[in-house]
C-alpha distance (Angstrom), angle and dihedral (degrees) to the residues before:
residue distance angle dihedral
X1 . . .
X2 3.80 . .
X3 3.81 91.1 .
X4 3.81 90.2 58.5
X5 3.80 90.4 45.1
X6 3.81 90.7 68.6
X7 3.82 89.8 73.1
X8 3.79 99.2 28.6
X9 3.79 128.5 106.2
X10 3.80 90.1 -147.6
X11 3.80 140.8 -7.0
X12 3.79 120.7 -143.6
X13 3.80 120.3 -164.3
X14 3.75 132.4 173.0
X15 3.75 130.9 -138.5
X16 3.74 130.3 -153.8
X17 3.79 95.8 -148.6
X18 3.80 108.0 126.6
X19 3.79 101.8 162.3
X20 3.80 139.9 38.4
X21 3.81 94.3 -99.1
X22 3.81 95.8 52.8
X23 3.81 90.2 39.7
X24 3.80 88.3 61.0
X25 3.80 88.8 64.6
X26 3.80 99.2 39.4
X27 3.77 114.2 -169.5
X28 3.77 115.8 -76.6
X29 3.82 93.2 -125.6
X30 3.81 94.4 55.3
X31 3.79 92.5 44.3
X32 3.81 95.4 46.4
X33 3.79 95.5 44.6
X34 3.83 92.0 46.3
X35 3.79 90.9 50.7
X36 3.80 98.8 44.3
X37 3.81 111.4 26.5
X38 3.82 114.7 108.7
X39 3.82 91.8 -146.8
X40 3.82 132.1 58.7
X41 3.80 113.5 -68.3
X42 3.79 123.0 -155.4
X43 3.79 116.8 -161.4
X44 3.79 109.9 -160.2
X45 3.78 126.0 -158.7
X46 3.75 133.1 162.2
X47 3.75 127.3 7.1
X48 3.78 125.9 -33.7
X49 3.79 112.9 -98.6
X50 3.75 141.1 168.9
X51 3.75 123.2 -113.2
X52 3.76 138.7 109.6
X53 3.76 123.9 -45.2
X54 3.81 103.8 -120.7
X55 3.80 121.2 -155.4
X56 3.77 126.5 -174.6
X57 3.79 117.7 -148.3
X58 3.77 131.2 -175.1
X59 3.78 96.9 -175.2
X60 3.79 93.7 -107.8
X61 3.79 125.0 126.7
X62 3.82 86.3 -111.5
X63 3.79 90.7 67.9
X64 3.82 95.5 50.0
X65 3.80 93.4 83.4
X66 3.80 90.2 47.1
X67 3.80 90.0 55.0
X68 3.81 92.1 48.4
X69 3.83 90.5 48.2
X70 3.82 91.0 49.2
X71 3.82 92.9 49.7
X72 3.81 90.1 49.8
X73 3.81 91.5 49.1
X74 3.82 92.9 47.5
X75 3.82 90.2 49.1
X76 3.81 91.7 47.9
X77 3.81 94.7 48.7
X78 3.80 99.4 34.4
X79 3.81 91.5 -124.2
X80 3.78 127.5 139.0
X81 3.80 116.5 -101.3
X82 3.80 118.7 -131.1
X83 3.81 112.2 -163.5
X84 3.80 113.7 -164.7
X85 3.79 128.5 -167.6
X86 3.81 112.5 -173.2
X87 3.76 124.6 -161.3
X88 3.78 138.7 172.0
X89 3.80 118.7 -144.7
X90 3.78 115.9 -130.9
X91 3.80 120.9 -127.6
X92 3.81 90.5 -121.1
X93 3.81 91.5 46.9
X94 3.81 106.3 150.2
X95 3.81 100.0 -158.1
X96 3.80 123.5 62.8
X97 3.80 112.5 -96.9
X98 3.82 92.9 -119.9
X99 3.80 93.3 55.9
X100 3.81 91.6 44.8
X101 3.81 90.9 51.9
X102 3.81 90.1 49.6
X103 3.81 91.3 50.6
X104 3.81 90.1 49.3
X105 3.81 91.5 47.4
X106 3.82 90.3 51.5
X107 3.80 91.5 47.8
X108 3.82 91.1 48.7
X109 3.81 92.2 50.6
X110 3.82 91.1 49.6
X111 3.81 93.1 47.4
X112 3.82 91.0 52.8
X113 3.83 95.3 48.9
X114 3.84 95.8 93.2
X115 3.82 91.0 50.3
X116 3.80 92.4 47.7
X117 3.81 88.4 53.0
X118 3.80 92.0 49.5
X119 3.84 93.1 44.8
X120 3.83 104.2 33.1
X121 3.82 94.0 161.8
X122 3.82 95.0 57.1
X123 3.80 112.2 98.7
X124 3.82 107.0 -137.2
X125 3.78 131.2 -162.0
X126 3.79 112.4 -172.0
X127 3.77 119.9 -169.1
X128 3.76 141.0 174.1
X129 3.79 113.3 -142.3
X130 3.76 128.3 -168.8
X131 3.80 112.6 -133.7
X132 3.79 143.2 45.2
X133 3.80 114.0 -26.9
X134 3.80 93.8 -137.6
X135 3.80 92.7 52.7
X136 3.81 94.0 46.6
X137 3.81 94.5 45.8
X138 3.81 93.8 46.3
X139 3.79 89.1 52.8
X140 3.82 91.3 50.4
X141 3.81 91.0 48.4
X142 3.81 89.0 73.5
X143 3.81 90.0 76.0
X144 3.82 100.3 24.8
X145 3.77 128.7 105.0
X146 3.82 88.3 -152.0
X147 3.81 137.9 -1.4
X148 3.81 116.1 -148.8
X149 3.80 127.6 -163.0
X150 3.78 135.6 165.4
X151 3.76 126.1 -120.0
X152 3.77 128.2 -133.3
X153 3.82 97.9 -156.7
X154 3.79 107.5 134.7
X155 3.78 103.8 -179.1
X156 3.77 132.5 -84.8
X157 3.78 114.3 51.9
X158 3.81 94.0 -21.5
X159 3.79 89.4 53.5
X160 3.79 88.6 61.6
X161 3.79 92.4 57.2
X162 3.77 134.5 69.4
X163 3.77 124.5 -142.2
X164 3.77 121.0 -104.6
X165 3.82 93.6 -102.5
X166 3.81 92.3 52.3
X167 3.80 91.7 45.9
X168 3.80 92.9 48.5
X169 3.79 92.1 49.7
X170 3.80 93.3 47.7
X171 3.79 90.2 52.9
X172 3.81 102.0 37.5
X173 3.82 112.9 20.1
X174 3.80 118.7 116.4
X175 3.80 92.9 -148.2
X176 3.79 136.5 49.8
X177 3.81 113.1 -72.0
X178 3.81 126.8 -144.5
X179 3.79 118.2 -158.1
X180 3.79 111.1 -163.8
X181 3.78 122.1 -164.7
X182 3.78 122.6 -157.4
X183 3.77 109.4 -85.8
X184 3.78 117.9 -113.4
X185 3.83 89.8 -116.8
X186 3.82 92.7 56.6
């Protein structure tokens, strides 16, 4: 399957995991393909449902392709897009939390402006959430039609691994999960 993935636009795999115990040892095909494929990989579990497309962003270039993928999917399906930026305040944080959240919210709105222009019919809800990204995105997966995240694999040994957010979602999300690697043109 990985050989075909080199020329594919997307790979879709299923998983049989239906409970927390089997999710902890997600099928080897889904895990390997998600970790190594050079194109977006969607891991499907459960029944198809409607709901928002949820995308997690961390502001890095690695998440840009995930945002573009999520906008395209929301436009294709007619679903709302929920964009989530998660952060954890530091104990020595100089600015008040409220003002930091407002700055992050402003930044998030500005960073989404080009996508909103390109996809004017997609309803978008952008939010800044305090806490671990994996925890917040897993919780949102309960009502999502799809959760989308980027991947930081860069080839070599790191290219064989998925980040902790991707891994957590693959093992614990209640919806299909799309893992989007940076495109070769980026």
